PDB file of N, CA, C and O in Angstrom, chain B, residues numbered from 101:
ATOM      1  N   MET B 101       9.408   1.523   8.747  1.00  0.00           N
ATOM      2  CA  MET B 101      10.357   0.959   7.847  1.00  0.00           C
ATOM      3  C   MET B 101       9.971  -0.407   7.467  1.00  0.00           C
ATOM      4  O   MET B 101       9.606  -1.212   8.324  1.00  0.00           O
ATOM      5  N   LEU B 102      10.040  -0.717   6.162  1.00  0.00           N
ATOM      6  CA  LEU B 102       9.654  -2.050   5.613  1.00  0.00           C
ATOM      7  C   LEU B 102      11.032  -2.790   5.338  1.00  0.00           C
ATOM      8  O   LEU B 102      11.916  -2.272   4.656  1.00  0.00           O
ATOM      9  N   LEU B 103      11.131  -3.924   5.869  1.00  0.00           N
ATOM     10  CA  LEU B 103      12.314  -4.766   5.686  1.00  0.00           C
ATOM     11  C   LEU B 103      12.048  -6.078   5.041  1.00  0.00           C
ATOM     12  O   LEU B 103      10.979  -6.667   5.204  1.00  0.00           O
ATOM     13  N   GLU B 104      12.984  -6.521   4.334  1.00  0.00           N
ATOM     14  CA  GLU B 104      12.969  -7.929   3.734  1.00  0.00           C
ATOM     15  C   GLU B 104      14.186  -8.609   4.391  1.00  0.00           C
ATOM     16  O   GLU B 104      15.322  -8.437   3.948  1.00  0.00           O
ATOM     17  N   GLY B 105      13.913  -9.408   5.489  1.00  0.00           N
ATOM     18  CA  GLY B 105      15.063  -9.862   6.211  1.00  0.00           C
ATOM     19  C   GLY B 105      15.655  -8.710   6.993  1.00  0.00           C
ATOM     20  O   GLY B 105      14.958  -8.121   7.820  1.00  0.00           O
ATOM     21  N   GLU B 106      16.942  -8.353   6.762  1.00  0.00           N
ATOM     22  CA  GLU B 106      17.477  -7.187   7.356  1.00  0.00           C
ATOM     23  C   GLU B 106      17.738  -6.069   6.357  1.00  0.00           C
ATOM     24  O   GLU B 106      18.423  -5.096   6.670  1.00  0.00           O
ATOM     25  N   VAL B 107      17.191  -6.212   5.156  1.00  0.00           N
ATOM     26  CA  VAL B 107      17.448  -5.308   4.107  1.00  0.00           C
ATOM     27  C   VAL B 107      16.208  -4.356   4.025  1.00  0.00           C
ATOM     28  O   VAL B 107      15.083  -4.821   3.841  1.00  0.00           O
ATOM     29  N   PRO B 108      16.427  -3.068   4.161  1.00  0.00           N
ATOM     30  CA  PRO B 108      15.347  -2.107   4.115  1.00  0.00           C
ATOM     31  C   PRO B 108      14.885  -2.020   2.622  1.00  0.00           C
ATOM     32  O   PRO B 108      15.695  -1.993   1.695  1.00  0.00           O
ATOM     33  N   LEU B 109      13.558  -1.977   2.454  1.00  0.00           N
ATOM     34  CA  LEU B 109      12.942  -1.886   1.138  1.00  0.00           C
ATOM     35  C   LEU B 109      12.488  -0.422   0.921  1.00  0.00           C
ATOM     36  O   LEU B 109      11.860   0.178   1.793  1.00  0.00           O
ATOM     37  N   ARG B 110      12.813   0.120  -0.230  1.00  0.00           N
ATOM     38  CA  ARG B 110      12.354   1.541  -0.526  1.00  0.00           C
ATOM     39  C   ARG B 110      10.927   1.550  -0.970  1.00  0.00           C
ATOM     40  O   ARG B 110      10.564   0.924  -1.966  1.00  0.00           O
ATOM     41  N   VAL B 111      10.120   2.258  -0.232  1.00  0.00           N
ATOM     42  CA  VAL B 111       8.673   2.377  -0.519  1.00  0.00           C
ATOM     43  C   VAL B 111       8.307   3.779  -0.083  1.00  0.00           C
ATOM     44  O   VAL B 111       8.717   4.314   0.947  1.00  0.00           O
ATOM     45  N   GLY B 112       7.448   4.346  -1.023  1.00  0.00           N
ATOM     46  CA  GLY B 112       7.003   5.686  -0.673  1.00  0.00           C
ATOM     47  C   GLY B 112       6.057   5.749   0.490  1.00  0.00           C
ATOM     48  O   GLY B 112       5.402   4.752   0.796  1.00  0.00           O
ATOM     49  N   SER B 113       5.954   6.892   1.161  1.00  0.00           N
ATOM     50  CA  SER B 113       5.202   7.037   2.351  1.00  0.00           C
ATOM     51  C   SER B 113       3.711   6.686   2.137  1.00  0.00           C
ATOM     52  O   SER B 113       3.103   6.055   3.001  1.00  0.00           O
ATOM     53  N   ARG B 114       3.127   7.085   1.005  1.00  0.00           N
ATOM     54  CA  ARG B 114       1.697   6.781   0.723  1.00  0.00           C
ATOM     55  C   ARG B 114       1.511   5.318   0.558  1.00  0.00           C
ATOM     56  O   ARG B 114       0.534   4.760   1.057  1.00  0.00           O
ATOM     57  N   ALA B 115       2.444   4.650  -0.147  1.00  0.00           N
ATOM     58  CA  ALA B 115       2.328   3.176  -0.307  1.00  0.00           C
ATOM     59  C   ALA B 115       2.502   2.450   1.061  1.00  0.00           C
ATOM     60  O   ALA B 115       1.835   1.457   1.351  1.00  0.00           O
ATOM     61  N   LEU B 116       3.391   2.976   1.845  1.00  0.00           N
ATOM     62  CA  LEU B 116       3.523   2.411   3.184  1.00  0.00           C
ATOM     63  C   LEU B 116       2.283   2.623   4.008  1.00  0.00           C
ATOM     64  O   LEU B 116       1.841   1.705   4.699  1.00  0.00           O
ATOM     65  N   ASP B 117       1.714   3.787   3.958  1.00  0.00           N
ATOM     66  CA  ASP B 117       0.484   4.010   4.694  1.00  0.00           C
ATOM     67  C   ASP B 117      -0.714   3.040   4.172  1.00  0.00           C
ATOM     68  O   ASP B 117      -1.577   2.616   4.941  1.00  0.00           O
ATOM     69  N   MET B 118      -0.678   2.759   2.894  1.00  0.00           N
ATOM     70  CA  MET B 118      -1.670   1.777   2.395  1.00  0.00           C
ATOM     71  C   MET B 118      -1.431   0.428   2.933  1.00  0.00           C
ATOM     72  O   MET B 118      -2.370  -0.272   3.313  1.00  0.00           O
ATOM     73  N   LEU B 119      -0.161   0.025   2.981  1.00  0.00           N
ATOM     74  CA  LEU B 119       0.209  -1.350   3.567  1.00  0.00           C
ATOM     75  C   LEU B 119      -0.193  -1.377   4.959  1.00  0.00           C
ATOM     76  O   LEU B 119      -0.778  -2.375   5.380  1.00  0.00           O
ATOM     77  N   ILE B 120       0.062  -0.357   5.752  1.00  0.00           N
ATOM     78  CA  ILE B 120      -0.326  -0.335   7.174  1.00  0.00           C
ATOM     79  C   ILE B 120      -1.838  -0.485   7.288  1.00  0.00           C
ATOM     80  O   ILE B 120      -2.307  -1.278   8.104  1.00  0.00           O
ATOM     81  N   ALA B 121      -2.603   0.240   6.509  1.00  0.00           N
ATOM     82  CA  ALA B 121      -4.017   0.202   6.518  1.00  0.00           C
ATOM     83  C   ALA B 121      -4.520  -1.274   6.250  1.00  0.00           C
ATOM     84  O   ALA B 121      -5.388  -1.806   6.943  1.00  0.00           O
ATOM     85  N   LEU B 122      -3.943  -1.839   5.261  1.00  0.00           N
ATOM     86  CA  LEU B 122      -4.351  -3.225   4.835  1.00  0.00           C
ATOM     87  C   LEU B 122      -3.989  -4.247   5.954  1.00  0.00           C
ATOM     88  O   LEU B 122      -4.754  -5.167   6.241  1.00  0.00           O
ATOM     89  N   LEU B 123      -2.827  -4.056   6.556  1.00  0.00           N
ATOM     90  CA  LEU B 123      -2.375  -4.991   7.566  1.00  0.00           C
ATOM     91  C   LEU B 123      -3.211  -4.869   8.887  1.00  0.00           C
ATOM     92  O   LEU B 123      -3.347  -5.828   9.647  1.00  0.00           O
ATOM     93  N   GLU B 124      -3.723  -3.726   9.101  1.00  0.00           N
ATOM     94  CA  GLU B 124      -4.575  -3.494  10.323  1.00  0.00           C
ATOM     95  C   GLU B 124      -5.900  -4.192  10.243  1.00  0.00           C
ATOM     96  O   GLU B 124      -6.563  -4.428  11.252  1.00  0.00           O
ATOM     97  N   ARG B 125      -6.292  -4.532   8.991  1.00  0.00           N
ATOM     98  CA  ARG B 125      -7.585  -5.144   8.800  1.00  0.00           C
ATOM     99  C   ARG B 125      -7.436  -6.410   7.902  1.00  0.00           C
ATOM    100  O   ARG B 125      -7.950  -6.457   6.784  1.00  0.00           O
ATOM    101  N   PRO B 126      -6.707  -7.441   8.439  1.00  0.00           N
ATOM    102  CA  PRO B 126      -6.429  -8.605   7.624  1.00  0.00           C
ATOM    103  C   PRO B 126      -7.678  -9.383   7.365  1.00  0.00           C
ATOM    104  O   PRO B 126      -8.479  -9.657   8.258  1.00  0.00           O
ATOM    105  N   GLY B 127      -7.828  -9.753   6.030  1.00  0.00           N
ATOM    106  CA  GLY B 127      -9.004 -10.512   5.634  1.00  0.00           C
ATOM    107  C   GLY B 127     -10.213  -9.668   5.353  1.00  0.00           C
ATOM    108  O   GLY B 127     -11.169 -10.185   4.774  1.00  0.00           O
ATOM    109  N   ASP B 128     -10.245  -8.403   5.720  1.00  0.00           N
ATOM    110  CA  ASP B 128     -11.382  -7.514   5.450  1.00  0.00           C
ATOM    111  C   ASP B 128     -11.291  -6.884   4.042  1.00  0.00           C
ATOM    112  O   ASP B 128     -10.207  -6.631   3.516  1.00  0.00           O
ATOM    113  N   LEU B 129     -12.437  -6.656   3.484  1.00  0.00           N
ATOM    114  CA  LEU B 129     -12.439  -6.005   2.181  1.00  0.00           C
ATOM    115  C   LEU B 129     -12.516  -4.457   2.534  1.00  0.00           C
ATOM    116  O   LEU B 129     -13.405  -3.976   3.237  1.00  0.00           O
ATOM    117  N   ILE B 130     -11.517  -3.767   1.984  1.00  0.00           N
ATOM    118  CA  ILE B 130     -11.446  -2.330   2.240  1.00  0.00           C
ATOM    119  C   ILE B 130     -11.731  -1.593   0.875  1.00  0.00           C
ATOM    120  O   ILE B 130     -11.033  -1.755  -0.126  1.00  0.00           O
ATOM    121  N   SER B 131     -12.762  -0.817   0.940  1.00  0.00           N
ATOM    122  CA  SER B 131     -13.073  -0.059  -0.373  1.00  0.00           C
ATOM    123  C   SER B 131     -12.047   0.936  -0.763  1.00  0.00           C
ATOM    124  O   SER B 131     -11.270   1.427   0.056  1.00  0.00           O
ATOM    125  N   LYS B 132     -12.053   1.225  -2.014  1.00  0.00           N
ATOM    126  CA  LYS B 132     -11.114   2.227  -2.570  1.00  0.00           C
ATOM    127  C   LYS B 132     -11.294   3.550  -1.829  1.00  0.00           C
ATOM    128  O   LYS B 132     -10.322   4.197  -1.439  1.00  0.00           O
ATOM    129  N   SER B 133     -12.536   3.932  -1.645  1.00  0.00           N
ATOM    130  CA  SER B 133     -12.766   5.210  -0.978  1.00  0.00           C
ATOM    131  C   SER B 133     -12.299   5.173   0.454  1.00  0.00           C
ATOM    132  O   SER B 133     -11.761   6.188   0.895  1.00  0.00           O
ATOM    133  N   ASP B 134     -12.436   4.171   1.190  1.00  0.00           N
ATOM    134  CA  ASP B 134     -11.938   4.063   2.505  1.00  0.00           C
ATOM    135  C   ASP B 134     -10.416   4.202   2.512  1.00  0.00           C
ATOM    136  O   ASP B 134      -9.859   4.998   3.268  1.00  0.00           O
ATOM    137  N   LEU B 135      -9.751   3.416   1.656  1.00  0.00           N
ATOM    138  CA  LEU B 135      -8.334   3.473   1.617  1.00  0.00           C
ATOM    139  C   LEU B 135      -7.875   4.892   1.196  1.00  0.00           C
ATOM    140  O   LEU B 135      -6.967   5.455   1.809  1.00  0.00           O
ATOM    141  N   MET B 136      -8.447   5.411   0.247  1.00  0.00           N
ATOM    142  CA  MET B 136      -8.065   6.807  -0.172  1.00  0.00           C
ATOM    143  C   MET B 136      -8.252   7.839   0.988  1.00  0.00           C
ATOM    144  O   MET B 136      -7.423   8.715   1.235  1.00  0.00           O
ATOM    145  N   GLN B 137      -9.399   7.656   1.666  1.00  0.00           N
ATOM    146  CA  GLN B 137      -9.662   8.543   2.822  1.00  0.00           C
ATOM    147  C   GLN B 137      -8.591   8.411   3.865  1.00  0.00           C
ATOM    148  O   GLN B 137      -8.167   9.412   4.442  1.00  0.00           O
ATOM    149  N   ARG B 138      -8.148   7.227   4.119  1.00  0.00           N
ATOM    150  CA  ARG B 138      -7.168   6.924   5.120  1.00  0.00           C
ATOM    151  C   ARG B 138      -5.747   7.528   4.700  1.00  0.00           C
ATOM    152  O   ARG B 138      -5.021   8.125   5.494  1.00  0.00           O
ATOM    153  N   VAL B 139      -5.463   7.317   3.459  1.00  0.00           N
ATOM    154  CA  VAL B 139      -4.079   7.661   2.986  1.00  0.00           C
ATOM    155  C   VAL B 139      -4.004   9.184   2.638  1.00  0.00           C
ATOM    156  O   VAL B 139      -2.975   9.822   2.860  1.00  0.00           O
ATOM    157  N   TRP B 140      -5.054   9.716   2.119  1.00  0.00           N
ATOM    158  CA  TRP B 140      -5.079  11.099   1.753  1.00  0.00           C
ATOM    159  C   TRP B 140      -6.275  11.826   2.444  1.00  0.00           C
ATOM    160  O   TRP B 140      -7.207  12.253   1.763  1.00  0.00           O
ATOM    161  N   PRO B 141      -6.243  11.961   3.772  1.00  0.00           N
ATOM    162  CA  PRO B 141      -7.355  12.550   4.502  1.00  0.00           C
ATOM    163  C   PRO B 141      -7.511  14.087   4.099  1.00  0.00           C
ATOM    164  O   PRO B 141      -6.556  14.850   3.950  1.00  0.00           O
ATOM    165  N   ASN B 142      -8.760  14.405   3.957  1.00  0.00           N
ATOM    166  CA  ASN B 142      -9.054  15.763   3.686  1.00  0.00           C
ATOM    167  C   ASN B 142      -8.481  16.357   2.342  1.00  0.00           C
ATOM    168  O   ASN B 142      -8.303  17.559   2.151  1.00  0.00           O
ATOM    169  N   THR B 143      -8.224  15.381   1.464  1.00  0.00           N
ATOM    170  CA  THR B 143      -7.552  15.771   0.218  1.00  0.00           C
ATOM    171  C   THR B 143      -8.305  15.029  -0.954  1.00  0.00           C
ATOM    172  O   THR B 143      -8.566  13.829  -0.865  1.00  0.00           O
ATOM    173  N   HIS B 144      -8.634  15.759  -2.020  1.00  0.00           N
ATOM    174  CA  HIS B 144      -9.279  15.036  -3.169  1.00  0.00           C
ATOM    175  C   HIS B 144      -8.120  14.607  -4.090  1.00  0.00           C
ATOM    176  O   HIS B 144      -7.294  15.407  -4.529  1.00  0.00           O
ATOM    177  N   VAL B 145      -8.119  13.321  -4.343  1.00  0.00           N
ATOM    178  CA  VAL B 145      -7.186  12.704  -5.255  1.00  0.00           C
ATOM    179  C   VAL B 145      -7.866  11.816  -6.244  1.00  0.00           C
ATOM    180  O   VAL B 145      -8.971  11.345  -5.975  1.00  0.00           O
ATOM    181  N   GLU B 146      -7.263  11.561  -7.377  1.00  0.00           N
ATOM    182  CA  GLU B 146      -7.849  10.778  -8.391  1.00  0.00           C
ATOM    183  C   GLU B 146      -7.553   9.301  -8.040  1.00  0.00           C
ATOM    184  O   GLU B 146      -6.575   8.985  -7.362  1.00  0.00           O
ATOM    185  N   GLU B 147      -8.439   8.417  -8.528  1.00  0.00           N
ATOM    186  CA  GLU B 147      -8.264   6.993  -8.273  1.00  0.00           C
ATOM    187  C   GLU B 147      -6.988   6.496  -8.799  1.00  0.00           C
ATOM    188  O   GLU B 147      -6.478   5.505  -8.277  1.00  0.00           O
ATOM    189  N   SER B 148      -6.405   7.113  -9.817  1.00  0.00           N
ATOM    190  CA  SER B 148      -5.171   6.672 -10.434  1.00  0.00           C
ATOM    191  C   SER B 148      -3.962   6.713  -9.403  1.00  0.00           C
ATOM    192  O   SER B 148      -2.999   5.954  -9.500  1.00  0.00           O
ATOM    193  N   ASN B 149      -4.098   7.641  -8.438  1.00  0.00           N
ATOM    194  CA  ASN B 149      -3.159   7.726  -7.385  1.00  0.00           C
ATOM    195  C   ASN B 149      -3.059   6.429  -6.583  1.00  0.00           C
ATOM    196  O   ASN B 149      -1.981   5.931  -6.257  1.00  0.00           O
ATOM    197  N   LEU B 150      -4.204   5.941  -6.301  1.00  0.00           N
ATOM    198  CA  LEU B 150      -4.321   4.713  -5.538  1.00  0.00           C
ATOM    199  C   LEU B 150      -3.715   3.541  -6.292  1.00  0.00           C
ATOM    200  O   LEU B 150      -2.989   2.703  -5.756  1.00  0.00           O
ATOM    201  N   LYS B 151      -4.059   3.542  -7.548  1.00  0.00           N
ATOM    202  CA  LYS B 151      -3.557   2.426  -8.452  1.00  0.00           C
ATOM    203  C   LYS B 151      -2.013   2.446  -8.642  1.00  0.00           C
ATOM    204  O   LYS B 151      -1.350   1.409  -8.661  1.00  0.00           O
ATOM    205  N   VAL B 152      -1.495   3.663  -8.779  1.00  0.00           N
ATOM    206  CA  VAL B 152      -0.006   3.805  -8.870  1.00  0.00           C
ATOM    207  C   VAL B 152       0.713   3.318  -7.635  1.00  0.00           C
ATOM    208  O   VAL B 152       1.686   2.564  -7.671  1.00  0.00           O
ATOM    209  N   ASN B 153       0.136   3.826  -6.492  1.00  0.00           N
ATOM    210  CA  ASN B 153       0.846   3.450  -5.231  1.00  0.00           C
ATOM    211  C   ASN B 153       0.635   1.955  -4.944  1.00  0.00           C
ATOM    212  O   ASN B 153       1.579   1.339  -4.449  1.00  0.00           O
ATOM    213  N   ILE B 154      -0.455   1.349  -5.194  1.00  0.00           N
ATOM    214  CA  ILE B 154      -0.642  -0.066  -5.002  1.00  0.00           C
ATOM    215  C   ILE B 154       0.279  -0.891  -5.867  1.00  0.00           C
ATOM    216  O   ILE B 154       0.899  -1.876  -5.467  1.00  0.00           O
ATOM    217  N   SER B 155       0.311  -0.399  -7.092  1.00  0.00           N
ATOM    218  CA  SER B 155       1.279  -1.170  -8.064  1.00  0.00           C
ATOM    219  C   SER B 155       2.664  -1.004  -7.640  1.00  0.00           C
ATOM    220  O   SER B 155       3.425  -1.955  -7.817  1.00  0.00           O
ATOM    221  N   ALA B 156       3.098   0.066  -7.106  1.00  0.00           N
ATOM    222  CA  ALA B 156       4.562   0.274  -6.645  1.00  0.00           C
ATOM    223  C   ALA B 156       4.765  -0.601  -5.401  1.00  0.00           C
ATOM    224  O   ALA B 156       5.814  -1.224  -5.236  1.00  0.00           O
ATOM    225  N   LEU B 157       3.753  -0.638  -4.535  1.00  0.00           N
ATOM    226  CA  LEU B 157       3.859  -1.449  -3.359  1.00  0.00           C
ATOM    227  C   LEU B 157       4.040  -2.985  -3.699  1.00  0.00           C
ATOM    228  O   LEU B 157       4.884  -3.722  -3.188  1.00  0.00           O
ATOM    229  N   ARG B 158       3.118  -3.332  -4.632  1.00  0.00           N
ATOM    230  CA  ARG B 158       3.168  -4.819  -5.030  1.00  0.00           C
ATOM    231  C   ARG B 158       4.519  -5.134  -5.653  1.00  0.00           C
ATOM    232  O   ARG B 158       5.049  -6.217  -5.405  1.00  0.00           O
ATOM    233  N   ARG B 159       5.125  -4.210  -6.480  1.00  0.00           N
ATOM    234  CA  ARG B 159       6.365  -4.424  -7.116  1.00  0.00           C
ATOM    235  C   ARG B 159       7.503  -4.512  -6.016  1.00  0.00           C
ATOM    236  O   ARG B 159       8.423  -5.328  -6.083  1.00  0.00           O
ATOM    237  N   THR B 160       7.356  -3.642  -5.054  1.00  0.00           N
ATOM    238  CA  THR B 160       8.463  -3.603  -4.036  1.00  0.00           C
ATOM    239  C   THR B 160       8.490  -4.844  -3.186  1.00  0.00           C
ATOM    240  O   THR B 160       9.569  -5.343  -2.867  1.00  0.00           O
ATOM    241  N   ILE B 161       7.313  -5.372  -2.800  1.00  0.00           N
ATOM    242  CA  ILE B 161       7.258  -6.511  -2.000  1.00  0.00           C
ATOM    243  C   ILE B 161       7.281  -7.841  -2.759  1.00  0.00           C
ATOM    244  O   ILE B 161       7.270  -8.908  -2.145  1.00  0.00           O
ATOM    245  N   GLY B 162       7.314  -7.774  -4.106  1.00  0.00           N
ATOM    246  CA  GLY B 162       7.402  -8.889  -4.951  1.00  0.00           C
ATOM    247  C   GLY B 162       6.189  -9.700  -4.982  1.00  0.00           C
ATOM    248  O   GLY B 162       6.288 -10.913  -5.167  1.00  0.00           O
ATOM    249  N   ASP B 163       5.001  -9.116  -4.810  1.00  0.00           N
ATOM    250  CA  ASP B 163       3.704  -9.776  -4.857  1.00  0.00           C
ATOM    251  C   ASP B 163       3.510 -10.477  -6.168  1.00  0.00           C
ATOM    252  O   ASP B 163       3.558  -9.897  -7.252  1.00  0.00           O
ATOM    253  N   GLY B 164       3.273 -11.845  -5.997  1.00  0.00           N
ATOM    254  CA  GLY B 164       3.041 -12.656  -7.162  1.00  0.00           C
ATOM    255  C   GLY B 164       4.252 -13.314  -7.738  1.00  0.00           C
ATOM    256  O   GLY B 164       4.134 -14.130  -8.651  1.00  0.00           O
ATOM    257  N   SER B 165       5.447 -12.978  -7.222  1.00  0.00           N
ATOM    258  CA  SER B 165       6.651 -13.617  -7.721  1.00  0.00           C
ATOM    259  C   SER B 165       7.329 -14.512  -6.681  1.00  0.00           C
ATOM    260  O   SER B 165       7.302 -14.192  -5.493  1.00  0.00           O
ATOM    261  N   GLY B 166       7.894 -15.550  -7.073  1.00  0.00           N
ATOM    262  CA  GLY B 166       8.592 -16.441  -6.095  1.00  0.00           C
ATOM    263  C   GLY B 166       7.663 -16.992  -5.120  1.00  0.00           C
ATOM    264  O   GLY B 166       8.103 -17.176  -3.985  1.00  0.00           O
ATOM    265  N   GLY B 167       6.373 -17.305  -5.390  1.00  0.00           N
ATOM    266  CA  GLY B 167       5.522 -17.885  -4.460  1.00  0.00           C
ATOM    267  C   GLY B 167       4.864 -16.939  -3.481  1.00  0.00           C
ATOM    268  O   GLY B 167       4.172 -17.398  -2.573  1.00  0.00           O
ATOM    269  N   ARG B 168       5.045 -15.673  -3.620  1.00  0.00           N
ATOM    270  CA  ARG B 168       4.513 -14.662  -2.658  1.00  0.00           C
ATOM    271  C   ARG B 168       3.101 -14.368  -2.979  1.00  0.00           C
ATOM    272  O   ARG B 168       2.470 -13.556  -2.304  1.00  0.00           O
TER     273      ARG B 168
END
C-alpha cells in the first residue's frame, strides 16, 4: 500500500511494482527492458505500457509538483 501521510494513494498494481523495483535500486539506472521484465515477467508487452504506468505513478505521487 502506498500512503501519503496516513492517506492511501490509489495506484495500479503494475505501477506499484515499478515503484518497488525502482526503490530497491536507488541511484541505479534501470533499463526499460529490465523494468518491463520485472513488472511483466514472461509476458510480451509494448513499451507504451511502461510509459502509461510510469506516467500514472508520477501523477499519483505528485512528481515535479510542490517541490517533489
